[in-house]
C-alpha positions in Angstrom: 33.4 23.5 43.6 29.8 21.9 44.8 27.7 23.7 41.8 30.7 22.4 40.0 29.6 19.3 40.5 25.7 19.2 40.5 26.1 21.0 37.2 28.4 17.7 35.7 26.0 15.5 37.3 22.9 16.6 35.5 24.6 16.9 32.3 25.3 13.1 32.8 21.9 12.4 33.3 20.4 14.2 30.2 23.1 12.9 27.8 22.6 9.5 28.9 18.4 9.9 27.8 19.4 10.6 24.9 17.0 8.0 22.6 18.1 6.4 19.0 15.6 8.0 16.2 14.0 5.1 14.0 15.0 5.8 10.5 14.1 2.5 9.5 11.4 2.1 7.0 8.6 -0.2 7.4 7.9 -3.4 4.8 5.4 -3.7 2.3 4.4 -7.2 0.7 1.2 -7.9 -1.9 0.7 -11.0 -2.7 -2.4 -11.0 -4.1 -3.3 -10.4 -6.8 -0.3 -11.4 -8.5 1.7 -9.9 -11.7 -0.7 -10.0 -14.5 -3.1 -12.4 -12.8 -6.7 -11.6 -14.7 -9.2 -11.1 -12.6 -13.2 -11.8 -13.3 -16.3 -9.6 -11.8 -17.7 -13.3 -10.9 -15.0 -12.9 -8.2 -14.3 -10.0 -6.1 -10.7 -8.5 -6.2 -8.6 -10.3 -3.4 -6.0 -8.5 -2.1 -3.8 -9.9 0.5 -0.7 -7.7 2.0 1.6 -7.8 5.1 2.8 -4.4 6.3 5.8 -4.3 8.7 7.5 -1.7 10.8 9.7 -2.1 14.1 8.5 0.6 16.0 5.0 0.3 14.7 2.8 1.5 12.1 1.1 4.6 12.0 -1.5 3.8 8.5 -1.7 2.9 5.2 -3.2 3.4 2.4 -4.8 1.3 -0.9 -4.4 2.8 -4.2 -6.3 0.4 -7.5 -6.9 2.3 -10.9 -6.9 1.5 -14.4 -3.2 2.3 -17.0 -3.2 3.0 -20.3 -1.4 0.0 -21.6 -0.2 1.6 -24.5 1.3 4.7 -22.8 1.6 2.9 -19.2 0.0 5.9 -16.8 -3.0 5.7 -15.2 -6.3 6.0 -17.7 -10.4 6.4 -16.8 -11.5 3.7 -15.4 -15.0 2.7 -13.2 -12.5 1.6 -10.3 -11.0 3.5 -9.1 -10.0 3.6 -5.2 -8.1 5.3 -2.7 -8.3 4.2 0.8 -6.6 5.2 4.2 -7.0 3.5 7.3 -5.4 4.0 10.7 -3.6 1.4 12.4 -4.2 0.5 15.8 -1.5 2.1 18.5 1.6 -0.2 18.9 0.1 -2.4 15.8 4.4 -3.4 14.7 2.4 -5.8 11.8 -0.7 -6.0 9.7 -2.0 -8.7 7.8 -4.6 -7.0 4.9 -6.5 -10.5 3.8 -9.8 -8.1 2.3 -12.3 -8.9 -0.8 -12.9 -5.4 -3.0 -16.5 -6.2 -4.5 -16.0 -5.7 -8.3 -19.4 -4.4 -10.5 -20.0 -6.3 -13.2 -19.6 -2.7 -15.3 -16.2 -2.3 -14.8 -14.0 -2.2 -18.0 -12.0 -4.8 -18.6 -8.3 -4.1 -18.8 -4.7 -3.3 -17.0 -5.0 -2.4 -13.5 -2.7 -1.3 -11.0 -2.3 -1.9 -6.9 -0.3 0.4 -4.8 0.5 -0.2 -1.2 2.3 1.9 1.0 2.7 2.3 5.1 3.4 5.4 7.7 5.5 3.7 11.1 5.0 6.1 13.9 8.6 8.1 13.5 7.1 9.3 10.3 9.0 6.6 8.3 7.3 5.9 4.4 7.4 2.5 3.0 8.7 1.8 -0.5 5.3 1.3 -2.4 4.6 -2.4 -3.4 2.6 -1.7 -7.0 1.1 -5.4 -8.8 -0.2 -4.9 -12.9 -3.0 -7.5 -12.6 -6.1 -7.6 -15.3 -10.2 -7.5 -14.7 -12.3 -8.8 -17.1 -15.7 -8.1 -16.7 -18.6 -10.5 -17.8 -20.4 -9.0 -20.0 -18.5 -8.3 -22.6 -14.8 -10.6 -23.2 -14.6 -10.5 -27.1 -12.5 -8.1 -28.2 -13.7 -5.7 -31.2 -12.7 -6.8 -34.7 -12.0 -4.5 -37.7 -12.9 -5.2 -41.3 -11.5 -3.0 -44.0 -12.8 -4.0 -47.1 
């Protein structure tokens, strides 16, 4: 009888220790650059964003690349950046305000910035992506074609 009582008590102790799994995705919000904003190479590209999670962030990833605007796919460009950063343990929110240098030789055109994050439980945020334009200071006049 004592053996059965001990088994019941142990079962109750272990059943009371169940943790609720975190299934909530972290959130990402890019505030700058804004959609269709034109950034010039005379200034740095300013990235402003907020990342947050209820249990803690593990890392974030930023991708910046050119867009072939005719086909809406990635394109060769002089600016392509992938940046992955670990987050200090126990951090629930990050406010990014980063200046990304732009060389004068950066191609004119459309670009996208995509930001995502993963929390300590392995949940990935729904990515936030913004399309913007870069205008270099070397070539601001579009080409003209004259057919005679």
